[in-house]
Phi, psi and omega in degrees: 000143190270129173241114185293135180265122180269136179227135179293141179253163187220123172259129174246112179267108182273346178193142171226119182205172182283156174060197187282333184209003173293150175222120176229148178225155178228128180255124183280165182298336179280000182097346182294134186242132179229143170287146191253136168239168181244142175300131175067016178245160178289159174208171180228161177222135169245127182210179186209134172252128180212168174281172182301331180276001180091355180294135182282153180240107179261164175075021181252147180272132177236155180260146179232117185246149165237121182064053185304330183298334184251316180259099191279343179268139179292155174277340182187176174233170176211154180243128175298141181282142175292138177092329183244331189069012179271156160218150172240116184244146181224121190293335180276355182271116187294341172282333175272330188210090186306325179290334182059020178284139174268227178275103184270148173308148174251102183062237174263009178271118179257282175270171178119193181278140174224163183246127172254121184245140172239126188225129166261109191236070188286344185274358181213154178275132179245108180311124176083002182228219184282150181273174175289138180264122173299148180300133176246157190304310187193127349264172169257127190264135167291161176291158174210152187215135179232128173250137176240119179272124183241161177256113178272125179237168180250135167282142187232154166255146177249120181243145176277113176270325176221109184283139186249010172278155184218108176308332182270353184077185180241153170257153175304127181100347173293156176264118173274115184227148178205154184218135172242155174233143182250117181242142169296134189297314195267330189256348180052051174242146182285161180245116180267146178078017180267135182289135172232131178246126176256113180266114184265116181229159176228157178274107192275185183288342180273357178081034178228159171280133181231136183280126170279316182191150169246124182260118176259119187232158178247136181294148177272191182294345174267006182071020184253149170224139178223162180221167173196145176201155177285141179281122187254002182067235183274353184270137172258111179303133178082349182230075176301344176272002176252161172204156181237085186300129180089348178071038185267113177234162172206162181226126172232157191231156171213155178226123178295124181243000000 
């Protein structure tokens, strides 16, 4: 009588990253580090299936999920290579992923933490994924699942809504005002709550740009942040020891992504 010998399988996800081969991480102040993907952009997964003794398992179908707690159907499947048990999957490759979809919004969730799951599930039929594997003589592998928590961010465009340059220049006392807006690159939606830094600088006596102040603002519900201040010419408010010969000033901005 035949008794199947079961062996535990192991999935090792070696890399999850944006596009075909990029690899990015983000480290929070508490030291926690997460791999980064971009909303509405392609991504790749590198992984390996092996037995508990380390022997690679090739020719097997694995399911790939994004947010499996919400989306019970896998977004794609991949097959492990004979001899190595490895696979390299790329969401924008039609052979790997016929839909060619990347990181899509999950309900109302755009940016934030998402779960990428790679699962070898030979004991069941998965709609939209791998089929049930009939019992094979030796060995029979148990299922295995690996979840990778990733940080999804948006690529953004920064638009000048109110330009603060003036071909005619400014007179002392004139108000210099500017506004920028931050939009998600792929969705054309504004980004609320984004930090924007306006760096106000003057050309000093040493012939260098010197920072007078950095104004930190948060974008509003329209994705906008704005500033205004009076032009003071050669005088630096609050700093009599400084001067701006010729009254040359500039404002540049940055947004942390």
